[in-house]
C-alpha positions as a LaTeX table, in Angstrom:
\begin{tabular}{lrrr}
\hline
Residue & $x$ (\AA) & $y$ (\AA) & $z$ (\AA) \\
\hline
Met1 & 10.08 & $-8.48$ & $-5.94$ \\
Arg2 & 10.15 & $-5.10$ & $-4.22$ \\
Glu3 & 13.27 & $-6.00$ & $-2.23$ \\
Lys4 & 15.04 & $-7.26$ & $-5.33$ \\
Asn5 & 14.28 & $-4.06$ & $-7.22$ \\
Val6 & 15.41 & $-1.74$ & $-4.41$ \\
Asn7 & 18.51 & $-3.81$ & $-3.60$ \\
Gln8 & 19.57 & $-3.69$ & $-7.24$ \\
Lys9 & 19.13 & 0.10 & $-7.32$ \\
Ile10 & 21.22 & 0.49 & $-4.15$ \\
Glu11 & 23.96 & $-1.74$ & $-5.56$ \\
Asn12 & 23.97 & 0.32 & $-8.77$ \\
Leu13 & 24.24 & 3.48 & $-6.68$ \\
Asn14 & 27.22 & 2.09 & $-4.77$ \\
Ala15 & 28.90 & 1.00 & $-8.01$ \\
Lys16 & 28.47 & 4.44 & $-9.60$ \\
Leu17 & 29.76 & 6.20 & $-6.52$ \\
Gly18 & 32.66 & 3.76 & $-6.35$ \\
Thr19 & 33.87 & 4.76 & $-9.79$ \\
Trp20 & 34.02 & 8.41 & $-8.70$ \\
Arg21 & 35.43 & 7.76 & $-5.21$ \\
Leu22 & 39.13 & 7.91 & $-6.11$ \\
Arg23 & 38.95 & 11.25 & $-7.89$ \\
Gln24 & 39.97 & 14.45 & $-6.17$ \\
Leu25 & 36.65 & 16.27 & $-6.07$ \\
Ser26 & 35.38 & 19.09 & $-3.90$ \\
Val27 & 32.42 & 18.60 & $-1.58$ \\
Phe28 & 30.24 & 20.55 & $-4.00$ \\
Glu29 & 31.24 & 18.28 & $-6.90$ \\
Arg30 & 30.62 & 15.14 & $-4.84$ \\
Cys31 & 27.14 & 16.45 & $-3.91$ \\
Leu32 & 26.36 & 17.06 & $-7.58$ \\
Ile33 & 27.44 & 13.53 & $-8.47$ \\
Val34 & 25.22 & 12.10 & $-5.74$ \\
Lys35 & 22.25 & 14.14 & $-6.95$ \\
Phe36 & 22.58 & 13.54 & $-10.67$ \\
Leu37 & 24.10 & 10.08 & $-10.95$ \\
Gly38 & 22.91 & 8.49 & $-7.75$ \\
Ile39 & 19.68 & 9.74 & $-6.30$ \\
Ser40 & 18.04 & 10.48 & $-9.63$ \\
Gln41 & 18.15 & 6.76 & $-10.45$ \\
Ile42 & 16.46 & 5.78 & $-7.20$ \\
Val43 & 13.77 & 8.45 & $-6.90$ \\
His44 & 11.33 & 6.78 & $-9.27$ \\
Ser45 & 11.53 & 3.42 & $-7.48$ \\
Ile46 & 11.07 & 5.06 & $-4.11$ \\
Ala47 & 8.10 & 7.11 & $-5.34$ \\
Val48 & 6.34 & 4.09 & $-6.83$ \\
Leu49 & 7.12 & 1.53 & $-4.13$ \\
Asp50 & 6.57 & 1.65 & $-0.41$ \\
Ile51 & 10.05 & 0.88 & 0.88 \\
Gln52 & 11.22 & 0.24 & 4.40 \\
Lys53 & 13.27 & 2.66 & 6.47 \\
Asp54 & 16.33 & 0.40 & 6.48 \\
Tyr55 & 16.66 & 0.86 & 2.71 \\
Ile56 & 16.54 & 4.61 & 3.13 \\
Ala57 & 19.18 & 4.35 & 5.86 \\
Arg58 & 21.43 & 2.33 & 3.51 \\
Ile59 & 21.03 & 4.94 & 0.76 \\
Gln60 & 21.78 & 7.77 & 3.17 \\
Ser61 & 24.79 & 5.95 & 4.57 \\
Ser62 & 26.34 & 5.26 & 1.18 \\
Thr63 & 25.77 & 8.81 & $-0.08$ \\
Phe64 & 27.20 & 10.45 & 3.03 \\
Lys65 & 30.20 & 8.13 & 2.99 \\
Phe66 & 30.84 & 9.26 & $-0.57$ \\
Ile67 & 30.32 & 12.96 & 0.16 \\
Trp68 & 32.61 & 13.02 & 3.19 \\
Lys69 & 35.16 & 10.49 & 1.81 \\
Glu70 & 34.26 & 7.93 & 4.50 \\
Lys71 & 35.30 & 10.31 & 7.27 \\
Met72 & 33.21 & 11.85 & 10.00 \\
Asp73 & 30.47 & 14.20 & 8.77 \\
Lys74 & 31.52 & 17.86 & 8.84 \\
Ile75 & 27.94 & 19.14 & 8.83 \\
Lys76 & 25.26 & 17.49 & 10.93 \\
Arg77 & 22.75 & 15.52 & 8.92 \\
Arg78 & 19.78 & 17.15 & 10.61 \\
Val79 & 21.06 & 20.51 & 9.36 \\
Leu80 & 21.34 & 19.16 & 5.81 \\
Tyr81 & 17.79 & 17.78 & 5.92 \\
Gln82 & 16.04 & 20.98 & 6.92 \\
Glu83 & 12.84 & 21.74 & 5.09 \\
Val84 & 12.78 & 24.40 & 2.43 \\
Val85 & 10.77 & 27.41 & 3.53 \\
Tyr86 & 8.93 & 29.18 & 0.72 \\
Val87 & 8.05 & 32.81 & 1.26 \\
\hline
\end{tabular}
C-alpha cells in the first residue's frame, strides 16, 4: 500500500511538471513551480510514511530535470542542499 501511494504521488508530480515543461520559464520560476505544485503535494506522504531512498532519488531526479530543462546541473546538488544556519 505504501509503494502504491508513493508511486502515485511521484507520477502526479511528473505529470504536473510535464505540463509546465514546454513553457519558457526562468530558473527561479521553475524552482517556484517545483516547490508549490510539486513538492508540497508529496511532503505529507513522506512525513507520514517511512519511504525508501530510491523514491527520494526519483523525486530529486525528476525535479532537477525540470529545473535544469533536462540538461546538466549548473549548480552542484550538494551546494543546493546545504543546511540553513540560524543565528
